[in-house]
NULOBA-156556 format. One line per 5 residues: number of its first residue (from 1); their letters; for each residue x, y, z of N, C-alpha, C. Coordinates in Angstrom, 2 decimals. Layout:
BEGIN
NUM = A = X Y Z X Y Z X Y Z  ...
// end
This chain:
BEGIN
1 = XXXXX = 14.92 10.82 19.83 15.39 9.84 20.81 16.29 8.78 20.18  16.28 8.69 18.86 17.06 7.66 18.19 18.01 8.30 17.19  19.14 7.63 16.99 20.09 8.10 15.97 19.52 7.83 14.59  20.10 8.48 13.59 19.58 8.36 12.22 19.57 6.92 11.74  20.60 6.15 12.09 20.66 4.76 11.63 19.51 3.94 12.20
6 = XXXXX = 19.23 4.12 13.49 18.14 3.35 14.11 16.78 3.79 13.59  16.63 5.08 13.34 15.37 5.54 12.76 15.16 4.96 11.37  16.25 4.88 10.60 16.14 4.31 9.26 15.71 2.85 9.32  16.29 2.10 10.24 15.89 0.69 10.39 14.45 0.59 10.88  14.05 1.49 11.75 12.67 1.47 12.25 11.69 1.69 11.11
11 = XXXXX = 11.98 2.65 10.23 11.08 2.89 9.10 11.02 1.66 8.19  12.17 0.98 8.02 12.17 -0.21 7.17 11.34 -1.33 7.79  11.43 -1.50 9.10 10.62 -2.53 9.77 9.14 -2.21 9.62  8.77 -0.94 9.80 7.37 -0.54 9.64 6.90 -0.78 8.20  7.75 -0.46 7.22 7.38 -0.67 5.83 7.19 -2.16 5.54
16 = XXXXX = 8.08 -3.01 6.08 7.94 -4.46 5.88 6.65 -4.97 6.51  6.30 -4.47 7.68 5.05 -4.89 8.32 3.84 -4.45 7.51  3.92 -3.26 6.93 2.81 -2.77 6.10 2.63 -3.65 4.87  3.74 -4.12 4.30 3.65 -4.99 3.13 3.16 -6.39 3.52  3.53 -6.86 4.71 3.10 -8.19 5.14 1.69 -8.20 5.72
21 = XXXXX = 1.18 -7.01 6.07 -0.11 -6.92 6.74 -1.24 -7.66 6.05  -1.44 -7.49 4.73 -2.55 -8.19 4.07 -2.47 -9.71 4.15  -1.28 -10.26 4.44 -1.12 -11.71 4.49 -1.13 -12.25 5.91  -1.27 -11.36 6.90 -1.33 -11.79 8.29 -2.78 -11.84 8.74  -3.20 -12.95 9.32 -4.59 -13.11 9.75 -4.60 -13.40 11.26
26 = XXXXX = -5.18 -12.50 12.01 -5.30 -12.69 13.45 -6.49 -13.58 13.75  -6.43 -14.38 14.81 -7.58 -15.23 15.15 -8.79 -14.40 15.50  -9.93 -14.79 14.96 -11.17 -14.06 15.21 -11.86 -14.63 16.45  -12.28 -13.76 17.33 -12.98 -14.19 18.54 -14.47 -13.97 18.40  -15.21 -14.54 19.34 -16.67 -14.39 19.35 -17.05 -13.22 20.24
31 = XXXXX = -18.02 -12.45 19.78 -18.49 -11.33 20.59 -19.21 -11.84 21.83  -19.00 -11.25 22.99 -19.60 -11.75 24.23 -21.04 -11.31 24.44  -21.78 -11.04 23.37 -23.15 -10.57 23.51 -24.10 -11.52 22.77  -25.28 -11.66 23.29 -26.33 -12.44 22.63 -27.49 -11.52 22.35  -27.90 -11.48 21.09 -28.99 -10.59 20.68 -30.24 -11.43 20.47
36 = XXXXX = -31.28 -11.27 21.28 -32.50 -12.06 21.09 -33.26 -11.58 19.85  -33.73 -12.55 19.06 -34.50 -12.24 17.86 -35.86 -12.91 18.01  -36.95 -12.16 17.87 -38.28 -12.77 17.99 -38.50 -13.82 16.90  -39.21 -14.89 17.26 -39.41 -15.97 16.30 -40.24 -15.50 15.10  -41.36 -14.85 15.35 -42.21 -14.38 14.28 -42.79 -13.03 14.65
41 = XXXXX = -42.54 -12.06 13.82 -43.11 -10.73 14.01 -43.74 -10.34 12.68  -45.06 -10.22 12.65 -45.78 -9.91 11.42 -46.40 -8.54 11.54  -46.32 -7.79 10.47 -46.88 -6.44 10.41 -47.91 -6.41 9.30  -49.14 -5.98 9.62 -50.20 -5.95 8.63 -50.18 -4.62 7.89  -50.20 -4.71 6.55 -50.24 -3.51 5.73 -51.70 -3.16 5.42
46 = XXXXX = -51.88 -2.03 4.80 -53.24 -1.63 4.44 -53.86 -2.59 3.44  -53.05 -3.26 2.64 -53.58 -4.19 1.64 -54.01 -5.50 2.26  -53.64 -5.72 3.52 -53.97 -6.98 4.17 -52.87 -8.01 4.08  -51.78 -7.69 3.33 -50.67 -8.64 3.26 -49.83 -8.55 4.52  -48.93 -9.46 4.62 -48.06 -9.48 5.78 -46.62 -9.40 5.32
51 = XXXXX = -45.81 -8.70 6.11 -44.38 -8.62 5.85 -43.66 -8.67 7.18  -42.45 -9.11 7.20 -41.71 -9.19 8.46 -41.39 -7.81 8.99  -41.33 -7.72 10.29 -40.86 -6.49 10.93 -39.37 -6.34 10.64  -38.76 -5.20 11.00 -37.33 -5.04 10.74 -36.49 -6.18 11.29  -36.91 -6.80 12.41 -36.18 -7.95 12.92 -36.53 -9.17 12.07
56 = XXXXX = -35.53 -10.00 11.77 -35.75 -11.16 10.91 -36.56 -12.21 11.66  -37.54 -12.86 11.00 -38.33 -13.90 11.68 -37.49 -15.13 11.94  -37.82 -15.80 13.04 -37.10 -17.03 13.36 -37.61 -18.17 12.51  -36.70 -19.01 12.00 -37.06 -20.15 11.19 -36.67 -21.42 11.92  -37.38 -22.51 11.61 -37.09 -23.81 12.20 -36.62 -24.75 11.11
61 = XXXXX = -35.83 -25.73 11.50 -35.28 -26.64 10.51 -36.36 -27.45 9.81  -37.54 -27.60 10.46 -38.61 -28.38 9.84 -39.45 -27.55 8.86  -39.29 -26.24 8.86 -40.13 -25.40 8.03 -39.88 -25.67 6.55  -40.93 -25.47 5.76 -40.85 -25.63 4.31 -40.81 -24.23 3.69  -39.83 -24.02 2.81 -39.65 -22.70 2.19 -39.87 -22.86 0.70
66 = XXXXX = -40.77 -22.05 0.17 -41.03 -22.01 -1.28 -40.75 -20.62 -1.80  -40.51 -20.54 -3.09 -40.18 -19.25 -3.69 -41.31 -18.78 -4.59  -41.68 -17.53 -4.45 -42.73 -16.93 -5.26 -42.15 -16.45 -6.58  -42.99 -16.23 -7.58 -42.50 -15.73 -8.88 -41.78 -14.39 -8.78  -42.11 -13.57 -7.79 -41.45 -12.27 -7.67 -40.09 -12.37 -6.99
71 = XXXXX = -39.67 -13.58 -6.64 -38.37 -13.75 -6.00 -38.42 -13.82 -4.50  -39.55 -13.50 -3.88 -39.65 -13.58 -2.44 -39.83 -15.03 -2.01  -39.57 -15.30 -0.74 -39.68 -16.65 -0.20 -40.87 -16.73 0.74  -41.56 -17.85 0.68 -42.72 -18.08 1.54 -42.38 -19.22 2.48  -42.44 -18.96 3.78 -42.10 -19.94 4.80 -43.39 -20.55 5.33
76 = XXXXX = -43.50 -21.89 5.26 -44.66 -22.61 5.79 -44.24 -23.30 7.08  -44.74 -22.85 8.22 -44.33 -23.45 9.49 -44.78 -24.90 9.57  -43.92 -25.72 10.13 -44.23 -27.13 10.38 -44.16 -27.36 11.89  -45.28 -27.81 12.45 -45.33 -28.02 13.90 -45.92 -26.84 14.62  -46.05 -25.71 13.94 -46.72 -24.55 14.53 -47.54 -23.89 13.42
81 = XXXXX = -48.45 -24.75 12.82 -49.22 -24.31 11.67 -50.23 -23.22 11.99  -50.48 -22.99 13.29 -51.43 -21.94 13.61 -50.88 -20.55 13.30  -49.60 -20.49 13.07 -49.00 -19.19 12.72 -49.20 -18.91 11.23  -49.27 -17.63 10.91 -49.40 -17.26 9.51 -48.11 -17.62 8.76  -48.22 -17.98 7.47 -46.98 -18.09 6.68 -46.25 -16.75 6.66
86 = XXXXX = -44.97 -16.83 6.77 -44.16 -15.62 6.86 -43.59 -15.30 5.49  -43.86 -14.14 4.99 -43.34 -13.70 3.70 -42.02 -12.96 3.92  -40.96 -13.52 3.38 -39.64 -12.94 3.56 -39.23 -12.30 2.23  -39.26 -11.01 2.11 -38.90 -10.38 0.84 -37.41 -10.49 0.57  -37.07 -10.59 -0.71 -35.67 -10.62 -1.13 -35.22 -9.20 -1.42
91 = XXXXX = -34.23 -8.74 -0.70 -33.73 -7.38 -0.88 -32.39 -7.42 -1.60  -32.21 -6.52 -2.53 -30.96 -6.44 -3.26 -29.99 -5.55 -2.49  -28.76 -6.03 -2.35 -27.73 -5.26 -1.65 -26.58 -5.00 -2.61  -25.89 -3.90 -2.39 -24.74 -3.53 -3.20 -23.48 -3.85 -2.40  -22.64 -4.72 -2.94 -21.40 -5.10 -2.28 -20.34 -4.04 -2.61
96 = XXXXX = -19.92 -3.31 -1.59 -18.95 -2.24 -1.80 -17.52 -2.73 -1.85  -17.28 -4.00 -1.47 -15.92 -4.51 -1.43 -15.26 -4.53 -2.81  -15.93 -5.04 -3.86 -15.29 -4.98 -5.19 -15.03 -3.55 -5.66  -15.94 -2.63 -5.31 -15.72 -1.23 -5.69 -14.49 -0.66 -4.98  -14.37 -0.95 -3.68 -13.21 -0.47 -2.93 -11.93 -1.10 -3.44
101 = XXXXX = -11.99 -2.40 -3.77 -10.79 -3.08 -4.29 -10.38 -2.48 -5.63  -11.35 -2.16 -6.48 -11.02 -1.54 -7.76 -10.40 -0.16 -7.59  -10.93 0.61 -6.65 -10.37 1.93 -6.38 -8.95 1.82 -5.86  -8.72 0.85 -4.95 -7.36 0.65 -4.41 -6.40 0.25 -5.54  -6.81 -0.69 -6.38 -5.94 -1.16 -7.47 -5.64 -0.02 -8.44
106 = XXXXX = -6.62 0.84 -8.70 -6.39 1.98 -9.59 -5.36 2.92 -8.97  -5.45 3.15 -7.65 -4.48 4.00 -6.98 -3.07 3.43 -7.05  -2.94 2.11 -6.85 -1.63 1.46 -6.95 -1.06 1.62 -8.36  -1.91 1.42 -9.36 -1.46 1.53 -10.75 -0.99 2.95 -11.06  -1.76 3.96 -10.62 -1.37 5.35 -10.87 -0.04 5.66 -10.17
111 = XXXXX = 0.12 5.18 -8.94 1.36 5.42 -8.20 2.56 4.81 -8.94  2.41 3.55 -9.39 3.52 2.87 -10.07 3.83 3.56 -11.39  2.80 3.92 -12.15 3.03 4.59 -13.43 3.72 5.94 -13.23  3.35 6.63 -12.17 4.00 7.92 -11.89 5.48 7.73 -11.57  5.79 6.69 -10.78 7.19 6.43 -10.45 7.98 6.01 -11.69
116 = XXXXX = 7.37 5.15 -12.52 8.05 4.73 -13.74 8.26 5.91 -14.69  7.27 6.80 -14.76 7.42 7.98 -15.60 8.58 8.85 -15.14  8.68 9.07 -13.82 9.80 9.84 -13.30 11.14 9.18 -13.58  11.16 7.84 -13.50 12.40 7.11 -13.79 12.80 7.27 -15.25  11.83 7.21 -16.15 12.13 7.37 -17.57 12.64 8.78 -17.87
121 = XXXXX = 12.02 9.78 -17.25 12.48 11.16 -17.45 13.91 11.32 -16.94  14.21 10.73 -15.78 15.56 10.84 -15.22 16.57 10.15 -16.13  16.22 8.95 -16.63 17.15 8.24 -17.51 17.41 9.03 -18.79  16.38 9.65 -19.34 16.57 10.45 -20.55 17.49 11.64 -20.27  17.30 12.27 -19.12 18.14 13.40 -18.75 19.59 12.98 -18.57
126 = XXXXX = 19.78 11.82 -17.94 21.14 11.33 -17.72 21.81 10.98 -19.04  21.06 10.30 -19.93 21.66 9.94 -21.22 22.08 11.18 -22.01  21.35 12.26 -21.81 21.64 13.47 -22.58 22.80 14.26 -21.99  22.90 14.32 -20.67 23.83 15.25 -20.05 25.01 14.59 -19.34  24.90 13.32 -18.95 25.95 12.72 -18.11 27.17 12.32 -18.94
131 = XXXXX = 28.35 12.68 -18.45 29.63 12.27 -19.05 30.57 11.86 -17.92  31.49 10.95 -18.16 32.44 10.56 -17.11 33.26 11.75 -16.63  33.56 11.75 -15.35 34.37 12.82 -14.77 35.78 12.76 -15.37  36.30 13.92 -15.77 37.62 14.00 -16.40 38.69 14.52 -15.45  38.27 15.17 -14.36 39.25 15.78 -13.45 40.05 14.69 -12.73
136 = XXXXX = 41.36 14.69 -12.95 42.22 13.70 -12.30 42.24 13.90 -10.79  42.23 15.17 -10.35 42.24 15.43 -8.91 40.97 14.90 -8.24  39.83 15.13 -8.90 38.57 14.64 -8.34 38.52 13.13 -8.35  39.01 12.50 -9.41 39.02 11.04 -9.46 39.94 10.46 -8.40  41.06 11.12 -8.15 41.99 10.65 -7.12 41.35 10.74 -5.74
141 = XXXXX = 40.67 11.86 -5.46 39.96 11.99 -4.19 38.87 10.92 -4.07  38.21 10.65 -5.15 37.14 9.66 -5.15 37.67 8.28 -4.78  38.75 7.88 -5.37 39.30 6.55 -5.10 39.85 6.42 -3.69  40.24 7.54 -3.08 40.80 7.49 -1.72 39.74 7.69 -0.64  38.48 7.86 -1.02 37.41 8.09 -0.05 36.68 6.78 0.22
146 = XXXXX = 36.55 6.41 1.49 35.85 5.17 1.89 36.31 4.00 1.03  37.59 3.68 1.16 38.18 2.64 0.30 37.57 1.26 0.53  36.90 1.05 1.68 36.29 -0.26 1.95 34.98 -0.47 1.21  34.51 0.57 0.53 33.24 0.50 -0.19 33.52 0.42 -1.68  32.80 -0.47 -2.43 32.96 -0.48 -3.89 32.60 0.89 -4.48
151 = XXXXX = 33.41 1.35 -5.41 33.20 2.66 -6.00 32.52 2.51 -7.37  31.28 2.94 -7.48 30.61 2.88 -8.79 31.18 3.93 -9.73  30.90 3.82 -11.03 31.38 4.83 -11.98 30.92 6.24 -11.59  31.80 7.21 -11.80 31.55 8.59 -11.41 31.27 9.43 -12.65  30.14 10.15 -12.63 29.74 10.97 -13.78 29.45 12.38 -13.30
156 = XXXXX = 29.55 13.31 -14.24 29.08 14.66 -14.01 27.90 14.88 -14.95  26.81 15.40 -14.39 25.57 15.59 -15.17 25.02 16.97 -14.84  25.07 17.87 -15.81 24.61 19.24 -15.58 23.09 19.34 -15.54  22.39 18.25 -15.84 20.94 18.28 -15.82 20.33 17.95 -14.47  21.15 17.76 -13.43 20.64 17.50 -12.09 21.06 18.63 -11.17
161 = XXXXX = 20.37 18.76 -10.06 20.64 19.89 -9.17 21.42 19.52 -7.92  21.68 18.23 -7.69 22.35 17.81 -6.47 23.07 16.50 -6.73  24.16 16.23 -6.00 24.81 14.92 -6.15 23.84 13.79 -5.77  23.96 12.66 -6.45 23.05 11.56 -6.15 23.65 10.23 -6.59  23.24 9.21 -5.85 23.56 7.83 -6.20 22.30 7.22 -6.81
166 = XXXXX = 22.42 6.61 -7.98 21.25 6.07 -8.67 21.60 4.72 -9.27  20.58 3.86 -9.38 20.78 2.55 -10.00 20.82 1.46 -8.96  19.75 0.65 -8.90 19.67 -0.39 -7.88 20.62 -1.54 -8.18  20.65 -2.01 -9.43 21.50 -3.15 -9.79 22.89 -2.70 -10.23  22.97 -1.59 -10.94 24.24 -1.05 -11.39 24.34 0.41 -10.94
171 = XXXXX = 24.71 0.63 -9.69 24.72 2.01 -9.17 25.76 2.87 -9.86  25.42 4.14 -9.99 26.33 5.14 -10.52 26.21 6.39 -9.67  27.30 7.12 -9.59 27.32 8.34 -8.79 27.37 9.53 -9.73  26.41 10.44 -9.57 26.30 11.62 -10.44 26.56 12.88 -9.64  27.36 13.76 -10.22 27.64 15.08 -9.64 27.11 16.15 -10.59
176 = XXXXX = 26.56 17.23 -10.06 26.09 18.30 -10.95 27.21 19.13 -11.55  28.42 19.06 -10.96 29.56 19.83 -11.47 30.85 19.19 -10.97  31.98 19.66 -11.49 33.29 19.11 -11.10 34.11 20.08 -10.27  33.75 21.36 -10.27 34.63 22.36 -9.65 34.40 22.48 -8.15  34.50 21.37 -7.44 34.42 21.39 -5.99 35.81 21.67 -5.41
181 = XXXXX = 35.83 22.32 -4.26 37.08 22.40 -3.52 37.37 21.01 -2.95  38.63 20.69 -2.61 38.91 19.37 -2.05 38.06 19.05 -0.82  37.84 20.04 0.05 37.02 19.79 1.23 35.58 19.46 0.85  35.02 20.23 -0.10 33.65 19.97 -0.56 33.56 18.60 -1.22  34.54 18.28 -2.05 34.51 17.01 -2.77 34.52 15.83 -1.80
186 = XXXXX = 35.35 15.90 -0.77 35.41 14.80 0.20 34.07 14.62 0.88  33.44 15.72 1.29 32.13 15.63 1.96 31.08 15.02 1.03  31.06 15.52 -0.21 30.05 15.04 -1.17 30.25 13.56 -1.46  31.47 13.17 -1.78 31.74 11.78 -2.16 31.52 10.84 -0.99  31.95 11.25 0.20 31.76 10.41 1.37 30.26 10.22 1.66
191 = XXXXX = 29.50 11.29 1.49 28.07 11.22 1.74 27.40 10.21 0.80  27.70 10.31 -0.50 27.07 9.41 -1.47 27.54 7.98 -1.31  28.80 7.77 -1.01 29.29 6.40 -0.80 28.71 5.80 0.47  28.40 6.63 1.45 27.74 6.12 2.65 26.35 5.60 2.33  25.65 6.27 1.41 24.37 5.75 0.94 24.54 4.35 0.37
196 = XXXXX = 25.62 4.14 -0.40 25.87 2.83 -1.01 26.20 1.81 0.07  27.02 2.18 1.04 27.40 1.24 2.09 26.20 0.84 2.94  25.29 1.75 3.18 24.11 1.46 4.02 22.99 0.76 3.26  23.11 0.64 1.94 22.05 0.00 1.18 20.79 0.85 1.10  20.97 2.17 1.02 19.80 3.05 1.04 18.94 2.93 -0.22
201 = XXXXX = 19.53 2.50 -1.34 18.72 2.32 -2.54 17.72 1.18 -2.36  18.16 0.09 -1.70 17.25 -1.02 -1.42 16.18 -0.60 -0.41  16.57 0.19 0.56 15.58 0.68 1.53 14.55 1.58 0.85  15.02 2.40 -0.06 14.10 3.28 -0.76 13.08 2.47 -1.57  13.55 1.38 -2.19 12.63 0.52 -2.94 11.59 -0.10 -2.02
206 = XXXXX = 12.02 -0.52 -0.82 11.08 -1.08 0.16 10.03 -0.05 0.56  10.46 1.17 0.82 9.52 2.22 1.22 8.59 2.61 0.07  9.11 2.59 -1.16 8.26 2.88 -2.31 7.18 1.81 -2.47  7.56 0.55 -2.24 6.58 -0.54 -2.35 5.48 -0.38 -1.30  5.88 -0.07 -0.06 4.88 0.14 0.99 3.99 1.34 0.66
211 = XXXXX = 4.59 2.38 0.10 3.81 3.57 -0.26 2.83 3.26 -1.39  3.25 2.41 -2.34 2.37 2.05 -3.44 1.16 1.26 -2.95  1.39 0.32 -2.04 0.30 -0.52 -1.53 -0.63 0.30 -0.64  -0.06 1.22 0.13 -0.84 2.01 1.09 -0.90 3.48 0.65  -1.14 3.70 -0.63 -1.14 5.06 -1.17 -2.22 5.93 -0.53
216 = XXXXX = -3.26 5.32 0.02 -4.39 6.06 0.60 -4.12 6.52 2.03  -3.00 6.11 2.61 -2.70 6.38 4.02 -1.70 7.52 4.13  -2.10 8.69 4.62 -1.15 9.81 4.73 0.05 9.48 5.62  -0.14 8.62 6.61 0.97 8.29 7.51 2.09 7.58 6.77  1.77 6.79 5.74 2.80 6.09 4.98 3.59 7.07 4.11
221 = XXXXX = 2.93 8.08 3.58 3.66 9.13 2.86 4.63 9.84 3.80  4.20 10.10 5.01 5.08 10.74 6.00 6.23 9.81 6.36  5.95 8.51 6.52 6.99 7.53 6.84 8.05 7.52 5.74  7.60 7.49 4.49 8.55 7.46 3.38 9.40 8.73 3.35  8.79 9.87 3.60 9.56 11.12 3.59 10.59 11.14 4.71
226 = X = 10.18 10.67 5.90 11.13 10.65 7.02 12.27 9.68 6.77
// end
């Protein structure tokens, strides 16, 4: 339903929202339900001791709370002394939030290291194989294509399989070969310069950042691919 340009902008807006999401806080509302809790529910064990039922006992502001050596709390009712003291056991809970945060951070780190590793491999390949284009005809076609766009340095690199524009701060255009027909060369050069004119390298960085933060979400991988 949308042209390629509008779809590209839509993906960028979604990626920006994904990156801003952790910093956006929606107002929290109150649940419209009231759950009644019994004031005191005591269950007798075979030993004769008392422990609270699964529902938490109700406490009053006047009650006196003391702590037993085993870590449990003993509640002494004030104003309703006819009730038994309520023994509130201390239960240990495992907070899963730090564990989840550590897992998320590890995933982000692995994603970033993988991207940096691929960048280093690409740079090594380019340093080994890339040389400036020598064909005068190809250089002439290059300079006459999309003259309103700045033309980055043009290289031929036999270590790549497809023409590509690379370099966020200092872009360069790489071709896998020089022996294009004039028609092929115009299509290839115009295509890569259009990437430069549209700022696709900056958009790719935005999508990579969103993918790194939301590495656990398959929909973000699909968004980045699209």
